[in-house]
N, C-alpha and C positions, 0 to 999 in steps of 0.2 A: 579388512572386511571379513565378516564371518563366512564360512563355507555353507551355512544354512541359508534357507530362503530369506530373501530381504523383505522385511515387513513393509506395509503400505504407508511409508512416511519417508521423507528425505533422510539420507544418511551422509554424514560428514566424516572424512578422514583427514586429520591435520598432519601434514608432512613438513619437513624442513623447507620453508620458502614457498609452500603451495598448500592448497586445500583441494581434495577430491570430493566432489559433491555428486551423489547419486539421487536422481529425482524420482518422486513417486509417480509422476505423470509426464509424458514427453513434452507437452506444451510448456511446462515450467522451464525445462532446459532451453527450448527454443526462445522463449521470452527473455530469459536471463542473458543468453548469448547475444540476442539482438540489442538489448539495453546496454550491455557492456561495450558493444561495438560503437553505438551512438555516443556513449559517454567518452570513450577513448578518442573519437574523432573531434569531440568538443573540448578535449583537454581537461575534463572533469575527473577528479580523483575517485577511482573505483578499481576493483580487481580487474586484471586482464586475463583473458582466456589463454591458457598455455596449450591445451589439447582437449579433445573430445572423443567420445566413443560410447560404448554401452557395456553393461555388466549384467548378466542374467536377464537380458531383455529390457533393461532399464537404462535410460539415458544418463551419461556421465560427462561432467565437465571438470577439468583440472584448472583451477584458477590460482593466480599469483596471490600469495598470502600477504596481507597488509598488517602493519603493526600500529597500535595506538591504544587509547583508553576509551572504553565505552562511556558515553556522556552522563548516564544517570538521568534522573527526571528533574523537572523544575524549569522555571522561567529562564534562568541564565543558560542552561543547556540548550533550550529551544532557541534562544537568541543567537546561538552559534550555528544551529542547524538551518534556520530559515534562509540565510543568504546562500547556503549550499543548494537547498531546494530551488531557490529563485534562479540560480544558474541552470539547474537541470530543466526548469520550465521554459527556458529559451529554446530548447530543442523541440522541433516540431515534426509531425509525422504526416503520412498520406491520408489518414482517416482516423476514426475513433475506435477504441477498444484495445484488446490485447495486442502486444507488439508482434506476435507471430502471425496475426491475421486481423489487422485493423480495418475492418470492412464496413463498419457502421457509417452511414452517410452524415449523421449528426450526433452530437453528444447526447442530445435529448433522446434519440432512438436507443442508443446504447444504455443510458441510465434507466430509461423506461423498462427495457427488457429485464435489467437486473432487479428493479423494484417490484415488478410483477412476480418474479420468481421468489423474492423475499415474502411478498404478500401471501402467496399460495402456501409456502412452507410454514409461515407463522400462524396462519389460520388453521392449518392442519394440526398444529401442535397446541392449539388453544390460546395463543397470544393474540386475541382478537383486537385489542386496542392498538397494538403495534402493527398488526396487519392493516388496520384502517389507516394508520399513518403512512404506511408504504403505498397504499392505494392512492391516497391524497397527493403524495409527492409524484407518483407516476402520472397522475392526471395533470399536474402543473409543475413540471421539472424546472430547476433553476435555469437562468439565462445561458445561452450558448457562449463558449469562449470564442475569442477572435480567431483561433486556430487550434488544431489538435496538439496539445502540449504534453511532453513526456512527464509522467508522474511516477514517483517511486511506488506509491499506492500501499505501502506497508511501512510507514516511517516510524517504527518503534525505536526506542533508545538503543536496543541491542543491534540495530541495523546501521549504526554509525560508529565511526572511530574518530577521536580527536588525537592529533599528533603534531609534531613539528612541521610536517609538510602540509598541514591543514586538515580540514574535515574530509572524511571519505565515507561513501555510502556502500553498504553491503546488501546482499540478498535482494536481487532485482527480479525474481521470478514472477512476481505479481504485477510488474510494471504495465501501465496502460498509457494510451494517449487520451487526454481528457482535459478537465478544467483544473487549474492550479489550486483553486480554493478547496477542492476535496483533499489534496495533500496536506494543506495547512490545517484543516479541521481534524483530519486523522492524527496529525502530529500533536496538536494541542491536547487531544484526549489522551494519547499515548504518553505524553510528557507530563500529564496531570497539570495542565495550564488552563485556567479559566478563559472562556471565550473573550471576556473583556480584556484580559491580559494579552491574548493573541492579537486582538485588533490593535492594541497599542504597539506591540512588537512589529507588526506589519507596517504600521505608520512610521515607526522609528527607522525602518529600513526602506522607506519610500515605495512600498509595494501597494498599488491600488487594490482596494477590496471593498466589499459590501458586507456589513454585519448581518444583514438578512440572508444573503447567500451563504455566508459561513455557517449560520445557524441551520440552514437547510442541509448543508453537507455534513454537519455534526449528526443530524438525524439519519442521513443516509449511512454514515459510518456505523452508528449504533445499531441500526436495523440489520446491516450486514453481519456485525458481530453477534447479534442476537440469533439470527438465522443460523450462523455457523455453530453456535453453542447448542441449539436444540436439535440440529441434524447430525451432530458429531456421533461417532461410534466409539465408546458410549456417549450419550448426551452429557452435557456439563450443566446441571441445573443451577449451581451456584453462580457461574458466569452468566447464565441466562437471566436469572433474577437481577443481577447487578446491572446488566445492559438494559433490561426492561425498566428498572428504576431510573437509570440515567436518562433514558429516553423521555420520560415524563417530567424530569427535573428541568426547571427553567434554566436556560443557558445565559441569562443576563443577570 
């Protein structure tokens, strides 16, 4: 690591057999550590925590380095990721929200708070149609899950590895307890898989789902991505326009 001031983003240092990860905010380290502990207890393949500490006032975790091949995008890659996520979703928690502090009494309460924050940010930046969509979802959130289920919450292709020992999940710092359909909707968008294909894949794996609920969570995902793009420093107008376009594009 550089002796200069660490910039406001995560930093990774890859070592033989390990990865040192310095977090831009303490809650990210607490969340990832908690998620990896739960996954280890359940026997689900993910990095293990070797040590922890801090550097220049920022939280640090040293994790065992896993080897494998990133899956890329597309339906066949997602077909292999879905059963992994399904196993993860069998892990339940004491409440809804971030793993370091899952205090929301209901999924609807947690989701409503997030959507209200999206609505305010999008309205402030002139995305009034998207802000209205966030407000509508906040007023009528999707159904409650049967229990607070562990979600990866950032199931991008780069956060998985395929290898002889099976699929592994990486980068759990955004993990939450919530509704599994949010994970599936996020994954479908990240893997460039159409919602109709996603529904078919879930059916093939015997995973109960509602296409209406998946469509709602697709909107939640895109609203979050749009909010992140417009509030980034500096803002990302290209990503913002792409997410805004996807948001109004029919998912069927």
